[in-house]
N, C-alpha and C positions, 0 to 999 in steps of 0.2 A: 287481727295479726299478729302471731305471735314471734318474739325474735331467735332467731335459730343461731348457733356453735353445730359445722361440722367438726369431728374430732379425728385425733389420730391416721393424718392426712396428708401423705407420704412421696410422692410424684405428682409432678405440674399438673397432671392432667386430670385429677382429683382437684385440684386446689383449683383449678378453672373452674369446673364447674361446680364449684361451691363459688367465687366471687359472681360467677353470671347467671346463676341463682338467687341472689339476697341477701347471701346467711353473711350474722351480722357478727360472729364471731367464727375467725378456723385454728382450731387446735392441730398442734406439733406433739409429738411422744415424745419425750426424752428418759426413758428409762428401758434397758436392754435389754430384757428377759422379754418383753411385748413384743409381739409381732409390725408392735406400732413402730415400732421407736426409729429414727431418723437418727444418722449419724453429724456432727459438727459440719459439713459445707454438702448436703440434703436443709440441715436448719435453716442454715443462711440464704444460700440460694434460694429456698419458700417463702422463707419473712419477706424475703428483699421485693421478689415476684406481687405477696401482695400486702408490701407495706401501701398504705395510703390507701386503700379498695377494702378493708375489713378488717376487725380489730383481733390482734395480733397477740394465740394465747401459748405459753408451753407448758408442757403437763409434766410435772416433777411427781419423784415419788419419792418422800423420807431420803432428799436430793444438800449433798452437803454444804457451803457455804464454797469449796471452790468450782460445783457443778453449777450451781448457782451464776457465781460470777462469770461463768464461761458462757456460759447461756444469754447472762446481758450481752456478752462483749457482741456473742455471733450473731442473735438475732435482736436485739432492742426491744424486748417483746412490751406490747399495751399490758399484759396479765401476767401472774405465773399464776399458776392450777398447781394447789397443793392435795395430790391427793393420795398420801399415805396416811402412817399416824402422827404426823406432827404434831407435836403441844402450841398451845397458846403463842409459847413463849413464841419458837420458834420460828411461826408462823410469822409473828411483830418483825421476826430479824430475818426473813425472806422479804421484805418491802424495800427494804432499798433496789431489790433487782428490779420491777417493773416498774415501765413509766405511770398508768395507772393506779397498778394496782394487784391486790390480791384473791383470788378465790382460794377457798379452800373449801374439796372437799365431804361431805359425812354420810360415811354408809347408813344404808334405811332397810330395816327388817318390816319394824313394832311404833307406837309412839312411842317411846322411852327413848330411840334412839334422838329425837328431836329432839332432848335435851343439850346437849353436845353446842347448842346453835350459842349458849349465852357466851361460852366462855371465849368461842370464837370472832363474836360478832362486835368487838371493839379491837380487833386487828384483822380482821378482812375486810375490802369495800363488798363481797358479795360471797354469797353461798352455794352449792351445786348440794344437791340431792340426791345419792347413786343408790340402788341395790347393794344393801348388803355385801362383801363380797363374800366367797366358799369356801370354808376353810382351806387354808393351805394355794386359792386359788387367786390371780392378780385382783388387782384392788379394783380395778374398772370393766371395760371393754366388754363386760359377761355376755350383752344380750338377756340378761337376768333383770327384770319390772319388779319391783315391789305393790306392795295396795296404793293406788295414785291419790285414794279419797282421805289418806291422814294429813292429806296438808292442806285439805279445803278449809280454807275457813279461818288457815293461820294466820297470826304475822307475825313477822321479822321486823329486829332491823334493817339490815340490808338484803336491798335484792336478791332472787333468787333465782340457778335455774334447774328444772328440773330432769335428771340422767338416770339411765339405766333401760332397756328395752324397749325402747324406743320407734319406729321406725314408720313410709308413708302411712301404714294403714292404722295404727294405731294410734300418733298424735295427734290424733284430732280428741280425740276420745282421753287424752290421757291430763289434754290439754282442761278439757272439760270438767273434766272431776279433780284434779289437781291445782285447780286455778292457776295453771302457770300462765307469767308472762315470757317467758324464756324459758328453750328448751335444746338439749345436747344432746349429739349421734352419734355414735361412730360406728358397730359392726351390725347395728339396725340398716348402713346404708357401707354392707361388705357382700362380695359374694364370695368369700371368701378370707378368714382371718388375718389385719394386715392387706385387704386387698379391698380397697375404695371400686366399689359403682360408677359414675358420673352418671348412668343413668338413672338408680336408686337415690343419688344424692338429689337430683331435679326434682324426681316423686315426693323426696322427704321435704327441700321447702317449699314446692309448689306447697303439697299436705298447712305446712307449718304456718307457711304465711294465708290460706284461704279460711282455718281456725279462731 
């Protein structure tokens, strides 16, 4: 059984499907360029609805201190996920705004990209390996996968999540190929960009739990 994160949630219906399906983490995106972006009021309401039922993750991209402070005030997240080009120093500074810790996303296209983990392991409590974004594209939620076998047998100093192109139909294969204990999905449970499908969420969680 793999623990799962449903990311990019922006409606109560999607959140309820994630909670009912047993998601360990629920993720809310605060990045205006994303079709999954939530407003301050949406973030506050959804976080309160999830509190105590799953671990709350707020996803940011190269956020400044003002935004992070606002996230902390309105969502009181367990985790803040940094999904941009944040340096190790900026990552360390963000730690004060999350109650449990930071998740640092690392874009992966090949083995060489995993070298970045060395600088982030001392400052982030968890890592997330996602497919490297296309040139000019959004940093995540692109329905792209990388070769999961890159992660097979690797040992990291922090727990990590596998992300990128996962769906209910391939998550078991992804877990088997990578050895992931935690998985993350966003576009793979949508009917259109930013539109979560409760039935796809349920199917993904069932498949991840069975893997």
